[in-house]
TIRO-2110 file (N, C-alpha, C; in Angstrom, 1 decimal):
// TIRO-2110
0.8, -1.2, 0.0, N, 1, A
0.0, 0.0, 0.0, CA, 1, A
0.9, 1.2, 0.0, C, 1, A
0.4, 2.3, -0.7, N, 2, A
1.2, 3.5, -0.9, CA, 2, A
0.2, 4.7, -1.0, C, 2, A
0.6, 5.8, -0.3, N, 3, A
-0.2, 7.0, -0.4, CA, 3, A
0.7, 8.2, -0.5, C, 3, A
0.3, 9.2, -1.2, N, 4, A
1.0, 10.4, -1.3, CA, 4, A
0.1, 11.6, -0.9, C, 4, A
0.6, 12.6, -0.3, N, 5, A
-0.2, 13.8, 0.1, CA, 5, A
0.5, 15.0, -0.4, C, 5, A
-0.3, 15.9, -1.0, N, 6, A
0.3, 17.2, -1.5, CA, 6, A
-0.1, 18.3, -0.6, C, 6, A
0.8, 19.3, -0.6, N, 7, A
0.6, 20.5, 0.3, CA, 7, A
-0.4, 21.5, -0.4, C, 7, A
-0.6, 22.6, 0.2, N, 8, A
-1.5, 23.6, -0.4, CA, 8, A
-1.0, 24.2, -1.7, C, 8, A
0.3, 24.0, -2.1, N, 9, A
0.8, 24.4, -3.3, CA, 9, A
0.8, 23.3, -4.4, C, 9, A
0.2, 22.2, -4.1, N, 10, A
0.1, 21.1, -5.0, CA, 10, A
1.4, 20.2, -5.1, C, 10, A
2.3, 20.4, -4.2, N, 11, A
3.6, 19.6, -4.2, CA, 11, A
3.5, 18.5, -3.2, C, 11, A
3.9, 17.4, -3.6, N, 12, A
4.0, 16.2, -2.7, CA, 12, A
5.0, 16.5, -1.6, C, 12, A
4.5, 16.4, -0.3, N, 13, A
5.4, 16.6, 0.8, CA, 13, A
5.4, 15.3, 1.8, C, 13, A
4.6, 14.3, 1.5, N, 14, A
4.5, 13.2, 2.3, CA, 14, A
4.2, 11.9, 1.5, C, 14, A
4.9, 10.9, 1.8, N, 15, A
4.7, 9.6, 1.2, CA, 15, A
4.7, 8.6, 2.3, C, 15, A
3.7, 7.7, 2.2, N, 16, A
3.7, 6.6, 3.2, CA, 16, A
3.4, 5.3, 2.5, C, 16, A
4.2, 4.3, 2.9, N, 17, A
4.1, 3.0, 2.2, CA, 17, A
4.2, 1.9, 3.2, C, 17, A
3.4, 0.9, 3.1, N, 18, A
3.5, -0.4, 3.8, CA, 18, A
4.4, -1.3, 3.0, C, 18, A
5.6, -1.6, 3.6, N, 19, A
6.5, -2.5, 2.9, CA, 19, A
6.3, -3.9, 3.4, C, 19, A
5.5, -4.6, 2.8, N, 20, A
5.1, -6.0, 3.3, CA, 20, A
6.3, -6.9, 3.4, C, 20, A
7.3, -6.8, 2.5, N, 21, A
8.4, -7.7, 2.6, CA, 21, A
9.2, -7.6, 3.9, C, 21, A
9.2, -6.4, 4.5, N, 22, A
9.9, -6.2, 5.8, CA, 22, A
8.9, -5.9, 6.9, C, 22, A
7.6, -5.8, 6.7, N, 23, A
6.6, -5.5, 7.7, CA, 23, A
6.9, -4.2, 8.4, C, 23, A
7.1, -3.2, 7.6, N, 24, A
7.4, -1.8, 8.2, CA, 24, A
6.6, -0.8, 7.4, C, 24, A
6.0, 0.1, 8.1, N, 25, A
5.4, 1.3, 7.4, CA, 25, A
6.4, 2.4, 7.4, C, 25, A
6.7, 2.9, 6.2, N, 26, A
7.7, 4.0, 6.2, CA, 26, A
7.0, 5.3, 5.7, C, 26, A
7.1, 6.3, 6.5, N, 27, A
6.6, 7.6, 6.1, CA, 27, A
7.7, 8.6, 5.8, C, 27, A
7.7, 9.2, 4.7, N, 28, A
8.8, 10.1, 4.3, CA, 28, A
8.2, 11.5, 4.1, C, 28, A
8.7, 12.5, 4.9, N, 29, A
8.3, 13.9, 4.9, CA, 29, A
9.4, 14.7, 4.2, C, 29, A
9.0, 15.6, 3.3, N, 30, A
10.0, 16.5, 2.7, CA, 30, A
9.4, 17.8, 2.3, C, 30, A
10.2, 18.8, 2.1, N, 31, A
9.7, 20.1, 1.8, CA, 31, A
9.1, 20.8, 3.0, C, 31, A
8.1, 21.6, 2.7, N, 32, A
7.4, 22.4, 3.7, CA, 32, A
5.9, 22.0, 3.7, C, 32, A
5.3, 22.2, 4.8, N, 33, A
3.8, 21.9, 5.0, CA, 33, A
3.2, 22.8, 6.1, C, 33, A
2.0, 23.2, 5.9, N, 34, A
1.3, 23.9, 6.9, CA, 34, A
0.8, 22.9, 8.0, C, 34, A
0.3, 23.5, 9.1, N, 35, A
-0.2, 22.6, 10.1, CA, 35, A
-1.4, 21.8, 9.6, C, 35, A
-2.2, 22.4, 8.7, N, 36, A
-3.4, 21.7, 8.1, CA, 36, A
-2.9, 20.6, 7.2, C, 36, A
-1.8, 20.9, 6.4, N, 37, A
-1.2, 19.9, 5.5, CA, 37, A
-0.8, 18.7, 6.4, C, 37, A
-0.1, 19.0, 7.5, N, 38, A
0.4, 17.9, 8.4, CA, 38, A
-0.7, 17.1, 8.9, C, 38, A
-1.8, 17.7, 9.3, N, 39, A
-3.0, 16.9, 9.8, CA, 39, A
-3.5, 16.0, 8.7, C, 39, A
-3.6, 16.5, 7.5, N, 40, A
-4.1, 15.7, 6.4, CA, 40, A
-3.2, 14.5, 6.2, C, 40, A
-1.9, 14.7, 6.2, N, 41, A
-0.9, 13.6, 6.0, CA, 41, A
-1.0, 12.6, 7.1, C, 41, A
-1.1, 13.1, 8.3, N, 42, A
-1.1, 12.2, 9.5, CA, 42, A
-2.4, 11.3, 9.5, C, 42, A
-3.5, 11.9, 9.1, N, 43, A
-4.7, 11.1, 8.9, CA, 43, A
-4.5, 10.0, 7.8, C, 43, A
-3.9, 10.4, 6.7, N, 44, A
-3.7, 9.4, 5.6, CA, 44, A
-2.8, 8.3, 6.1, C, 44, A
-1.8, 8.6, 6.9, N, 45, A
-0.9, 7.6, 7.5, CA, 45, A
-1.7, 6.7, 8.5, C, 45, A
-2.5, 7.3, 9.3, N, 46, A
-3.3, 6.5, 10.2, CA, 46, A
-4.2, 5.5, 9.5, C, 46, A
-4.8, 5.9, 8.4, N, 47, A
-5.7, 5.0, 7.6, CA, 47, A
-4.9, 3.8, 7.1, C, 47, A
-3.7, 4.1, 6.7, N, 48, A
-2.8, 3.0, 6.2, CA, 48, A
-2.5, 2.0, 7.4, C, 48, A
-2.2, 2.5, 8.5, N, 49, A
-1.9, 1.7, 9.7, CA, 49, A
-3.2, 0.9, 10.1, C, 49, A
-4.3, 1.6, 10.1, N, 50, A
-5.5, 0.9, 10.4, CA, 50, A
-5.9, -0.3, 9.5, C, 50, A
-5.4, -0.1, 8.3, N, 51, A
-5.6, -1.2, 7.3, CA, 51, A
-4.6, -2.4, 7.5, C, 51, A
-3.4, -2.0, 7.8, N, 52, A
-2.3, -3.0, 7.9, CA, 52, A
-2.1, -3.6, 9.3, C, 52, A
-2.4, -2.8, 10.3, N, 53, A
-2.2, -3.1, 11.7, CA, 53, A
-0.7, -3.4, 12.0, C, 53, A
0.2, -2.7, 11.2, N, 54, A
1.6, -2.9, 11.4, CA, 54, A
2.1, -2.2, 12.6, C, 54, A
2.9, -2.9, 13.4, N, 55, A
3.5, -2.4, 14.7, CA, 55, A
4.7, -1.5, 14.5, C, 55, A
5.3, -1.5, 13.3, N, 56, A
6.6, -0.9, 13.1, CA, 56, A
6.5, 0.2, 12.1, C, 56, A
6.9, 1.4, 12.6, N, 57, A
6.9, 2.6, 11.7, CA, 57, A
8.2, 3.3, 11.7, C, 57, A
8.6, 3.7, 10.5, N, 58, A
9.8, 4.6, 10.3, CA, 58, A
9.3, 5.9, 9.8, C, 58, A
9.6, 6.9, 10.6, N, 59, A
9.2, 8.3, 10.2, CA, 59, A
10.4, 9.1, 9.8, C, 59, A
10.6, 9.3, 8.5, N, 60, A
11.8, 9.9, 8.0, CA, 60, A
11.5, 11.4, 7.7, C, 60, A
12.1, 12.2, 8.6, N, 61, A
12.0, 13.7, 8.5, CA, 61, A
13.3, 14.4, 7.9, C, 61, A
14.2, 13.6, 7.4, N, 62, A
15.5, 14.1, 7.0, CA, 62, A
15.3, 15.3, 6.0, C, 62, A
14.4, 15.3, 5.1, N, 63, A
14.2, 16.3, 4.1, CA, 63, A
13.1, 17.3, 4.4, C, 63, A
12.5, 17.2, 5.6, N, 64, A
11.4, 18.2, 6.0, CA, 64, A
12.1, 19.5, 6.4, C, 64, A
11.7, 20.6, 5.8, N, 65, A
12.3, 21.9, 6.1, CA, 65, A
11.4, 22.8, 7.0, C, 65, A
10.2, 22.5, 7.1, N, 66, A
9.3, 23.4, 7.9, CA, 66, A
9.1, 22.9, 9.3, C, 66, A
8.7, 23.8, 10.2, N, 67, A
8.4, 23.5, 11.6, CA, 67, A
7.2, 22.7, 11.7, C, 67, A
7.2, 21.7, 12.6, N, 68, A
5.9, 21.1, 13.0, CA, 68, A
5.9, 20.6, 14.4, C, 68, A
6.9, 21.0, 15.2, N, 69, A
6.9, 20.7, 16.6, CA, 69, A
5.6, 21.2, 17.3, C, 69, A
5.0, 22.3, 16.8, N, 70, A
3.8, 22.8, 17.4, CA, 70, A
2.6, 21.9, 17.2, C, 70, A
2.7, 21.0, 16.3, N, 71, A
1.6, 20.0, 16.0, CA, 71, A
1.7, 18.8, 16.9, C, 71, A
2.7, 18.7, 17.7, N, 72, A
2.9, 17.5, 18.5, CA, 72, A
1.8, 17.3, 19.5, C, 72, A
1.3, 18.4, 20.1, N, 73, A
0.1, 18.3, 21.0, CA, 73, A
-1.1, 17.7, 20.3, C, 73, A
-1.4, 18.2, 19.1, N, 74, A
-2.5, 17.6, 18.3, CA, 74, A
-2.2, 16.1, 18.0, C, 74, A
-1.0, 15.8, 17.7, N, 75, A
-0.6, 14.4, 17.4, CA, 75, A
-0.9, 13.6, 18.6, C, 75, A
-0.5, 14.0, 19.8, N, 76, A
-0.7, 13.3, 21.0, CA, 76, A
-2.2, 13.1, 21.3, C, 76, A
-3.0, 14.1, 21.1, N, 77, A
-4.4, 14.1, 21.4, CA, 77, A
-5.2, 13.3, 20.3, C, 77, A
-4.9, 13.5, 19.0, N, 78, A
-5.7, 12.9, 18.0, CA, 78, A
-5.1, 11.6, 17.3, C, 78, A
-3.8, 11.7, 17.1, N, 79, A
-3.1, 10.6, 16.4, CA, 79, A
-2.9, 9.4, 17.4, C, 79, A
-2.4, 9.7, 18.5, N, 80, A
-1.9, 8.6, 19.5, CA, 80, A
-3.0, 7.6, 19.8, C, 80, A
-4.2, 7.9, 20.1, N, 81, A
-5.2, 6.9, 20.4, CA, 81, A
-5.5, 6.0, 19.2, C, 81, A
-5.6, 6.6, 18.0, N, 82, A
-5.8, 5.8, 16.8, CA, 82, A
-4.6, 5.0, 16.4, C, 82, A
-3.4, 5.6, 16.6, N, 83, A
-2.2, 4.9, 16.3, CA, 83, A
-2.0, 3.6, 17.1, C, 83, A
-2.3, 3.8, 18.4, N, 84, A
-2.1, 2.7, 19.4, CA, 84, A
-3.2, 1.6, 19.0, C, 84, A
-4.4, 2.0, 18.8, N, 85, A
-5.5, 1.1, 18.4, CA, 85, A
-5.2, 0.3, 17.1, C, 85, A
-4.5, 1.0, 16.2, N, 86, A
-4.2, 0.3, 14.9, CA, 86, A
-3.0, -0.6, 15.0, C, 86, A
-2.3, -0.6, 16.2, N, 87, A
-1.2, -1.6, 16.4, CA, 87, A
0.2, -1.0, 16.4, C, 87, A
0.4, 0.3, 16.2, N, 88, A
1.7, 0.8, 16.2, CA, 88, A
2.3, 0.7, 17.6, C, 88, A
3.5, 0.1, 17.7, N, 89, A
4.2, -0.1, 19.0, CA, 89, A
5.6, 0.5, 19.0, C, 89, A
6.2, 0.6, 17.8, N, 90, A
7.6, 1.0, 17.7, CA, 90, A
7.7, 2.1, 16.6, C, 90, A
8.2, 3.2, 16.9, N, 91, A
8.4, 4.4, 16.0, CA, 91, A
9.8, 4.8, 16.0, C, 91, A
10.4, 4.6, 14.8, N, 92, A
11.8, 5.1, 14.6, CA, 92, A
11.7, 6.4, 13.9, C, 92, A
12.2, 7.5, 14.5, N, 93, A
12.1, 8.9, 14.0, CA, 93, A
13.4, 9.3, 13.5, C, 93, A
13.6, 9.6, 12.2, N, 94, A
14.8, 10.0, 11.6, CA, 94, A
14.8, 11.5, 11.3, C, 94, A
15.8, 12.3, 11.7, N, 95, A
15.8, 13.7, 11.4, CA, 95, A
17.3, 14.2, 11.4, C, 95, A
17.5, 15.3, 10.8, N, 96, A
18.9, 15.9, 10.8, CA, 96, A
19.0, 16.6, 12.2, C, 96, A
20.2, 16.5, 12.8, N, 97, A
20.5, 17.2, 14.0, CA, 97, A
20.2, 18.7, 13.9, C, 97, A
19.6, 19.2, 14.9, N, 98, A
19.3, 20.6, 15.0, CA, 98, A
18.1, 21.1, 14.1, C, 98, A
17.4, 20.2, 13.5, N, 99, A
16.3, 20.5, 12.6, CA, 99, A
15.0, 20.5, 13.4, C, 99, A
14.0, 21.1, 12.7, N, 100, A
12.6, 21.0, 13.3, CA, 100, A
12.1, 19.6, 13.5, C, 100, A
12.5, 18.7, 12.5, N, 101, A
12.2, 17.3, 12.7, CA, 101, A
12.7, 16.7, 13.9, C, 101, A
14.0, 17.1, 14.3, N, 102, A
14.6, 16.6, 15.5, CA, 102, A
13.8, 17.1, 16.7, C, 102, A
13.4, 18.3, 16.7, N, 103, A
12.7, 18.9, 17.8, CA, 103, A
11.4, 18.2, 18.0, C, 103, A
10.7, 17.9, 16.9, N, 104, A
9.4, 17.2, 17.0, CA, 104, A
9.6, 15.8, 17.5, C, 104, A
10.7, 15.1, 17.1, N, 105, A
11.0, 13.8, 17.6, CA, 105, A
11.2, 13.8, 19.1, C, 105, A
12.0, 14.8, 19.5, N, 106, A
12.2, 14.8, 21.0, CA, 106, A
10.9, 15.1, 21.8, C, 106, A
10.0, 15.9, 21.2, N, 107, A
8.8, 16.1, 21.9, CA, 107, A
7.9, 14.9, 22.0, C, 107, A
8.0, 14.0, 20.9, N, 108, A
7.3, 12.8, 20.9, CA, 108, A
7.9, 11.8, 21.9, C, 108, A
9.2, 11.7, 21.9, N, 109, A
9.9, 10.8, 22.7, CA, 109, A
9.6, 11.0, 24.2, C, 109, A
9.6, 12.3, 24.6, N, 110, A
9.5, 12.6, 26.1, CA, 110, A
8.1, 12.9, 26.5, C, 110, A
7.1, 12.9, 25.6, N, 111, A
5.7, 13.2, 25.9, CA, 111, A
4.9, 12.0, 26.0, C, 111, A
3.6, 12.2, 25.8, N, 112, A
2.6, 11.1, 26.0, CA, 112, A
2.8, 10.0, 24.9, C, 112, A
3.3, 10.4, 23.7, N, 113, A
3.5, 9.4, 22.7, CA, 113, A
4.6, 8.4, 23.1, C, 113, A
5.7, 8.9, 23.6, N, 114, A
6.7, 8.1, 24.1, CA, 114, A
6.4, 7.2, 25.3, C, 114, A
5.4, 7.6, 26.0, N, 115, A
4.9, 6.8, 27.1, CA, 115, A
4.1, 5.6, 26.7, C, 115, A
3.5, 5.7, 25.5, N, 116, A
2.7, 4.6, 25.0, CA, 116, A
3.3, 3.7, 23.9, C, 116, A
4.1, 4.4, 23.1, N, 117, A
4.7, 3.8, 21.9, CA, 117, A
6.2, 3.9, 22.1, C, 117, A
7.0, 2.9, 21.9, N, 118, A
8.4, 3.0, 22.0, CA, 118, A
9.0, 3.8, 20.9, C, 118, A
9.5, 5.0, 21.2, N, 119, A
10.0, 5.9, 20.2, CA, 119, A
11.6, 6.0, 20.3, C, 119, A
12.3, 6.0, 19.2, N, 120, A
13.7, 6.1, 19.2, CA, 120, A
14.1, 7.1, 18.1, C, 120, A
15.0, 8.0, 18.4, N, 121, A
15.5, 9.0, 17.5, CA, 121, A
16.7, 8.6, 16.8, C, 121, A
16.8, 8.9, 15.5, N, 122, A
18.0, 8.5, 14.7, CA, 122, A
18.4, 9.7, 13.8, C, 122, A
19.6, 9.7, 13.3, N, 123, A
20.0, 10.6, 12.3, CA, 123, A
20.3, 9.9, 10.9, C, 123, A
20.1, 8.6, 11.0, N, 124, A
20.3, 7.7, 9.8, CA, 124, A
19.1, 6.8, 9.6, C, 124, A
18.6, 6.7, 8.3, N, 125, A
17.6, 5.8, 8.0, CA, 125, A
18.0, 4.3, 8.2, C, 125, A
19.2, 4.1, 7.8, N, 126, A
19.8, 2.7, 8.0, CA, 126, A
19.8, 2.2, 9.4, C, 126, A
20.2, 3.1, 10.3, N, 127, A
20.2, 2.8, 11.8, CA, 127, A
18.7, 2.6, 12.3, C, 127, A
17.8, 3.4, 11.8, N, 128, A
16.4, 3.3, 12.2, CA, 128, A
15.9, 1.9, 11.7, C, 128, A
16.2, 1.5, 10.5, N, 129, A
15.7, 0.2, 10.0, CA, 129, A
16.3, -0.9, 10.8, C, 129, A
17.6, -0.8, 11.1, N, 130, A
18.2, -1.8, 11.9, CA, 130, A
17.5, -2.0, 13.3, C, 130, A
17.2, -0.9, 13.9, N, 131, A
16.5, -0.9, 15.2, CA, 131, A
15.1, -1.6, 15.1, C, 131, A
14.4, -1.2, 14.0, N, 132, A
13.0, -1.8, 13.8, CA, 132, A
13.2, -3.3, 13.5, C, 132, A
14.2, -3.7, 12.8, N, 133, A
14.4, -5.1, 12.5, CA, 133, A
14.7, -5.9, 13.8, C, 133, A
15.5, -5.2, 14.6, N, 134, A
15.9, -5.9, 15.9, CA, 134, A
14.6, -6.0, 16.8, C, 134, A
13.7, -5.1, 16.8, N, 135, A
12.5, -5.1, 17.5, CA, 135, A
11.6, -6.3, 17.0, C, 135, A
11.6, -6.4, 15.7, N, 136, A
10.8, -7.6, 15.1, CA, 136, A
11.4, -8.9, 15.5, C, 136, A
12.7, -9.0, 15.5, N, 137, A
13.4, -10.3, 16.0, CA, 137, A
13.0, -10.6, 17.5, C, 137, A
13.1, -9.5, 18.3, N, 138, A
12.7, -9.7, 19.7, CA, 138, A
11.3, -10.2, 19.8, C, 138, A
10.4, -9.6, 19.1, N, 139, A
9.0, -10.0, 19.2, CA, 139, A
8.7, -11.4, 18.7, C, 139, A
9.5, -11.8, 17.7, N, 140, A
9.3, -13.2, 17.2, CA, 140, A
9.9, -14.2, 18.1, C, 140, A
10.8, -13.8, 19.0, N, 141, A
11.4, -14.8, 19.8, CA, 141, A
10.7, -15.0, 21.1, C, 141, A
9.6, -14.2, 21.3, N, 142, A
8.8, -14.3, 22.5, CA, 142, A
7.8, -15.5, 22.5, C, 142, A
END
């Protein structure tokens, strides 16, 4: 499954895909987006998770240039209950050091989201994938 969301300027800023071969949902954010754009993308992502019930999510913010840390409260209130209900248990958040994406990841890690879903911050997509794969191996050995 694959979805794309465009911002108010008609440019794609969000792609989300369920990668069945590795059982991971990968969301890629890039460019800029308004708070309303972010909400639209987050809802599209939730719908994909509700369909797949995948526990493993990679959130790649490496190429996101706009701020969205102020949306974290909305994410905790609106996204978190549905995300948990859909089965998300592990969230690997990738962002450049010192970026808005990193600030948002830290807010998720130390807030209500991190209290319900295991969140880990990364600066490398490869490291994030490695962590998610390790979590899958742990779960399969139980």
